[in-house]
N, C-alpha and C positions, 0 to 999 in steps of 0.2 A: 362510813362505818356500815355501808351496806356491803363491801367485800368482806369487810373484816368479819360479818357476819357469815356469809358463805366460807370462809376460810374457817372459822371457830367450829362450826355444825361438822363439815366435810371431817376437819382434825378428828372432832370427839367421836364421830361416827365409826372411822376405820381405828381408832384408837380404843374403840369399846369391840369392836368384829375381831380385829387379829389375835387375842387368846382363845377366843372359842373357835376360832379356825384352826388353832394351833391344837387344841383339844382332839378338835375332829381329824386333823391329817394324823396325828398318832394311832387315833381310833382305827381307821380305815387303811393305814399304812401308806397314806399318799405322802411319803418322805424321800428326801434323796439320800443316798446312800454313800457312804465313805468309798472312796476310791484312792487308786494312785495318782490320780491328777486333782481329785477333790480331797483338800485336806480336815476338812471338818472331824471333831472324833467321835461324832454319833448321829445318825438319818436325823436329816432335816425338813421339816415340812415346811411342803412347795406352793402352799394355798395362799401367800402373801398376795398375790394377783387380784386373785378373788377377791378381798376385804377392798384392795384399793380400788377395784372394779365397781362394787355397790355400793362404797361410800361415795364414790363420785358421781353416778349416777342417780342415787336418791335424792341427793343434795339438787345433782344441774334438773332433775324433773322437777321439783319443788320449787325452784325459782326463775326459772324460764316460763315466761306470758302464756306460750301455746306453743305446740308441738309442730311446728311445720316442716316442711318436705326436708329441710337441713338440718334441723335436729333430729329427725327419724332418720334419716340416713346415717348421722354421727351413731347412733345408738345402736343400728342394726351391724353397721361397718365393723364397728369395736367390738360388737359382740364376737363376731364371728374372729376376729382376731384372737380375744381372750379365749373362745372355746379351741382353737386348732391349737394354742399353745397349751391348752390344757392337755391337750392328746399327747402332746411332746413332751410335757412333763410326767404325764402318768406312763410312759414308755422308760423314761429314766428313774422312775422306783421301780421299775423289774428290771432295770440293768442294762436296759435295750436302748437304740437310736432310731429315734422315726425319722421315717423317710423324708427329706427335704421337698420331693415332690408336692405331697399334700398341702406343704405350707406354703410353697409360693401360688399353687393355685387359689387356696383360699384369699391370702393376702393380694393376688390380684383382680379377683372377686371384689374386697372390700373395698380398695381403689376405687374401680370402675364406679361402684356404688356412691363410693366420695365424690369423684368426677363428676357424676351426671347428678349430684346434687348441686353443684355450683360451684365448689371449692375446690378451685383451680388455678394453676400460674396462668394467668393470664396476658400479661405484659409487663410494660413500664414506664417512667415518665423519662422523657429526654430532658435531660440536665442542661441542656442547652437552648431549647426552644420550648422547653415546659408543655410540649404537645404529647399526650398518651398514645404509645405504640402498642399496637395489638398485636398478639402472636398470632400465627394459623395454627389452626384447633392441632393439626398432626403434632406439632411443637410442643402447645399448649399440655396435651395429654402426658407426651412422652418426659418433660418435665416435671407434671404433676406425679407421676407413678416413679420417678428417679428417685425423687426428694423423699416421698411417702416411705416409698419401699427401703431407699439407703436409710433413712434415717430412724426407722422400725427395726433395721439391721443393728444398726451401731450400738444403740442402746440395747440391745438384746446381749451385743457382746462385751459390753462395759460393765456387764453383771458378772463379775467375776473376783470380787472383793467386798464384805461385807459393809452394806451401805453407801458403795459408789454410784452405783446407777440411779438410787433415788437421791443421791444429794446431786449429781451431775442433773436430776431431770429438777429437783428444787431450784435450784440457780439459775437454769436453762427458764422454768417456767416463769419466775419473777420478774425475770429479763422481760421475757415474753408480754407478762401484764401489763409493767410499767409503758411499753411501748404502745398495747394496746388502748389504755387508759390514756395516754396522753393525743392518740387518734380517735378518740371517742369511739371505741370499737368496743360496744359493752359485751355483745356475745364472745368474743376471743378474751378479753378481759376476765369475764365471769369464767370459763373454761379452763383458763391459764390459772386464777386465786385456787380453784378447786384443784386440779392438780397436784399444784403447790401443799395445800393443807393435807390432801389425803397422803402424799408422798411423807410428808413430816411426823404424821399420823403413823406411818407404818414404819419411819425410821427410828422411832422410840424401840422396837423391836428386831431391827434389822441390822442396826450400828455395831460392832466387834464389841463382844463376841454375839452373832444373830442368834435369834431363839426360833427363827423363822424365814424365809426366801421368798422372795418374790417371783421367780420361778419365770421360764418361761412365756408365760400366761402374763403376767405383772409387765416385763422389759418391753415386749410387745407390745402391749399395750397404751404403754409411756412414751414408747417412740412414736408411735403410732398418733396420740393423741397432742405431741409437740409438734407435730410435722402438719397436721391439721391445723391447730391453732396459729401457726408460722405464717400456714396459707391463707387463713382467712384473716390473719391480722397485719404481721410485720410485712408479707411479702405484694399486700392491697395496695395499689394505687402507688408503688414504691419507686425511686429515683435507682438509677443502675448501682451507685453507691450502697443505698439502705437498702439493695435487694441482699446486701451480704450482713446482713445484722442479724438473721438466723445462724448462718452458716460458722461467724464470730462466736454467738454465745455458743454452740456448740462444737466448737473447735476443736476440743480436745480429743473427743470420740472418734468423730469426723476425720480427722486428720489421722489419728493413728491408726483407725481401721482400714484407710486406703493403704498405710504403709502394710499393714498386716498382708491384705489383700495380694498386694505386687510383690510381697516378700513368699507369699505361700506359692504362687504362681511359677515364680522365678526358681522355687524348688522341687515344683511339678507334682504340688499336693494339691487335694480339694480345697476350693477357698473354702468350704462351708465345715470343716473337720477341724475341730475344736484343738487347739492345742496352746502353747504357753508364749505367744509372740503378744499379746495386747502390751500396753503401757503399764498397767499396774503388775502382771505377772513380772514384769523386765525390772521393775522396782524392787519386787520381792526379794528376787533375784540376788539384787545388789546389796540386801540386808536391812531393808527400810520393814518396818511393822507393817501388820494391815492398816492401824488407826494413820500411819504415817504416808502410806499409800495413798489413803482418802484425804488426807490434809493437802499432801502435795500438789495433786491432782484439781484438789476444790480451790487454791490459790490459785492456779493457772486460768482456772474457771473463771474466777470472779474477775480477773484481771481482763480477760478476754469480754465479759459480758459486762466491764466499767467500757470498754474501749467501743463496743457495739453502740451502747447507751449515749456515749459521745457525739459517734457518727450519725445517730437519728437526731439528737438537739442541734446539730449543727445544718441538719437539713440538706446533707448534699447530695 
């Protein structure tokens, strides 16, 4: 019941905030304009991520007992991710491209804050001896950085069809919530259920045909938070096989974007240059409707999440 209260409150907050942000975005012209690549018929508000962030952290701050070092670092680092995403979105409203370097620098600073708060990939449990193997600090940092930066990016890149990034986040967040709950990881479970509630509240307005987009601010924030939740939850005290749980849960965006990166490199194109090579664009080109694209990818994601839960229950 406690977690249900968390879910309901953040859902209601975001559900009520989004219409206000839609009106605000139209009033200040903070909207994504139609282009050859973006097929929406009219300018689309880009403040959805702000609503998700506000709803998440109001509820988070209400229910955590004290603001300790870890929660303070999560608040500050995720705010940096949100702000740099808002800058990126603002450039889009003007028909311009925001430079990659400021995004990378800010994400690096945010990851450093998370790392020094103690949310890291420290090691794993040997499945044969059951002894804990602690990784050297440099390896720990590189793995932590790669995971957070990579997951932030792939969720952002998956935001190409109405409702897709939000649906993938809801599925992944639910799975991470189940794992955290089973492992008695209270804070990770709270963050996971809040992310799920916030995203579902947002999806009411973002499902096809969308009335608002989450923008880079929202997609980056969601990827960043999923990375933190998995580091502080599923990755903690993990065995070699159970380390794979978050990777399996987010298998669709992770492996699709690895494919996309390889393809861009082989074609001699910049990795960060947007194109139509992601799975959702490919499905659209095959004749699937936006709703069908979300449904197909969601079914695959639910299947992968089920596999991840089975691995967890087997305690491999």
